[in-house]
N, C-alpha and C positions, 0 to 999 in steps of 0.2 A: 781117335784109340780106344779102343775096348773098355772097360776097367778091367779086363783078366790084365786084358796084356798089359795096365800100369802096374798093376800090383805084382807081376807075374817081374817085370822090372826094378823096381821097389825089395822085392827080394835079393833079385842077384847082383845088386848097390850094398842093402846092406852085408851080407854075403863076402861085397866085395870088402866093406868097410871093415871088416873088422877080420880080415884077413892081413890087409895093410899093417891094421894095430897092431896086433900080433908080429907081421916081418918088421914093426918099429922101432917093440921092443927091444931083440936082438943082434938092430941091427950097425955093422963099427959106425965107430964116425963120424968116417968120409961117404957117405951114403946115404948118411941121417937126412941130411937136407933135400934131395932128390923124392926120397918115399915121402917127407911130411910134406912136400908138394904137390906129390900123388895123392896121397892121404885128403890135402884139405880139396882137391878136386872130386876126386869122389865124394865125403861128406856133402858141397855142395850139389851135387848133383842129387843125390840122396836125399837129402835136402826137400832138392826143385822136384822131384818126383812123386815125394808125399805129400805135398800139397798139391800136384794136381791130382795123385787120389783122394785129399778129402775132399778137393772143391767137384771131384765125379758125387760125389756122395752122398752131400745137398742137395736137400730133391727144388727143384726148381720153386725163386717163387710164384704166389700166386697172386689175379687179382680182387681184394675183395668188391661184392657189387658196393656202391653207393646208395 
């Protein structure tokens, strides 16, 4: 997966998390538990994608001559 695709996916996940957080604040009590679970999963996926992107940006290690 290219860096550009990972970055786009991360952006989409960040927006999804923000939307879920806003909806959770105004959600009725009987829907809060389900929305909290969705938010937890979205945050986990966002964090996973962020780690992938950070890993992609690190230059590969090189060997030092002996």
